[in-house]
N, C-alpha and C positions, 0 to 999 in steps of 0.2 A: 388297437392296445400300446404296441411299441413306442407305436409312432407319435399319439396322444399323448405318451412319459419318453419321448425325447424334445415333442413338445414345451411340455411342463417345464422337463429339467434346463428349457433353452431360457424360458421366460425367465425364472429360478434364478438364474445366474443374471439373466439384463438386473435383475430389480436388485439381486447384493450389490451388484458392480456398478451399478446408476447408486443406492442408496449411504455405499463408503465415499465415493465421488460429493455427496450431497451432505454431510454429516452434519447435525442439528445442533447449533454450539451448546453445550451439557450447562449453564450454570446463569441465573433470570436476567440478570446481567448485558452476560455473555449474548442474549436470545433481544435482546434491547437494542444491546451496542450494533451487532451486525449489517446492520440492512443503513443505519449511520454509517458504518465504516463504511461497506455496498457503495455508498454513494460520490461520497468522496473521493475514495478510489476510480471509480468509471467519472468524475467529472477530470480529477487531475489527466487519466488521459484520455481523454477528447480533447482536452487542450493541449497538450502534445499531441497530438491525430493530427489536427489542425492548424496549428507551426508548419508552413516551407520547408521544407530540408534542406532548400537558400538559404532565409532566415536565423535557421538555429546556426549561427554567429552571429544575431544579433545579441549586442549591450548596450545600454540606451545612455549609460555616461561609462565612461573612462575605468571607474575604481568597479561596478555591477559589475554579476556575475554575464554569462552569459544566455539566451537561451534555456541551451546544453545545459548549461553548467548546471541552470535552475532541478531542469527536469532529471539530468544522472543523479547531481545529491537527494532529490527523493528519493529516485529509483533505492540509493544506495542506505540511506541516516536511513527508514521505515525500517528494516529489517537490523539490523544497527544497534535504533535504539527499540524495536521491541527485544531484541537479547537482556540486551544493554540494562535495562530497566521495566521489563513486562518477566523479564524470565528470569531477570536476577544472575546472566552472565554476563563474567570477563571478559568485554571484547577487543580485538583494536581497532581504531579506522583504518582503510581500509581503500583510499577515496583513486574511484577509477578516474580514467583523464577522462574528460568529454570533449578537449577538443582533438583526439582518433577515434568517436564514436561516430556510428552516422546514427539516420533516422528512429531506421530501425529496429538498432545493436539499447541504442537510447529508453523504446518503449521495451525493449525485450527484462530487463534489464528494472522499467516501471513495473511489467507487471510478474521480474520471479519475487520481487522485494511483496508487492503486495500479496500476492500467495502466498508467501512466509508466513506474512501477519495473518492474516485472512484465517490460515490453517492451526492458528494461538488461535486463536480466538475461538474458534470451532474447539481446540480439545484442552484449553485449562480450566486446571481445578478451579477451584471455588476455597480454595487452602493456599493455592498462588494467587488466587486474586488477590484476597484476605493480607499476604503480606506485606511489608511495607519495605521503603525503598526510594534514596538520596538521594536526590535528584543531581547533579554534578554545578550545573549552574547554578544552580540558585540556592542551595545548599538546605532549599527542602524535604521536608518526609511528608510520603508520602505512600495510597498502593498503591501496588502493580494496579489494579483496576481500572486504578486513574492517572495511569503514567502512560493507558492508552490514550486518554484525553490530549496529555503531551505528543506523544505519537501524534496523531490526527492535527491535534494547536499544530506543528509542526510544521509539514505537510501542506497545511492554509497559508500558511504564510509566504511560501516557495510557493507553492501552487498561485495569490495575487499576484506577485512579481512577474507571476510568467504570464500570468493572465495579461494582466498591465503590457508588453510587452506584446498582446498578439493589437492591442485596440492601440499602438501606438506604432503601429507597422499597417496601422486601414484594412485590416482584420478585426472582423466582430467574431466577438472570446462562443464557447459556447452553452447554455443559459444554461446556469446550474436551476434545477426541479428536486426539490427536496417532497 
């Protein structure tokens, strides 16, 4: 009896721990949006992992960002834009120096940025998604839910450039799947 009780408590602890790490988004929108976000995140990480570290300093033109700068830009702006537009927080940019980071550190930055926004997607309430914000660059007023699309579009822009850097170096980029 005591052994069964201990086993049941162990199973319960595992289920509670697993359940907490796998939060289900709270709104119909975020339930629909989360798989799209995860696909974008995974594809971006695949691109970062595909480029050899020796080519992280590659830049196609003198005015272009390096591959590392593209990835760092994504990694640091994902939480910045989420905080600013989705959560309505006042944040000031603090751009990491990509030239002082190695591939592992850049991938860690990407993963941390994506994890932050993923957690916001899972926990944000409908009332906050319905609030509006003004996009600094365009002056457009949008809902905070719509601002999630802006965060993703920004990733897509820089990820596409990084994808091209792979091709310019004779590397087949990871296939985009959805």
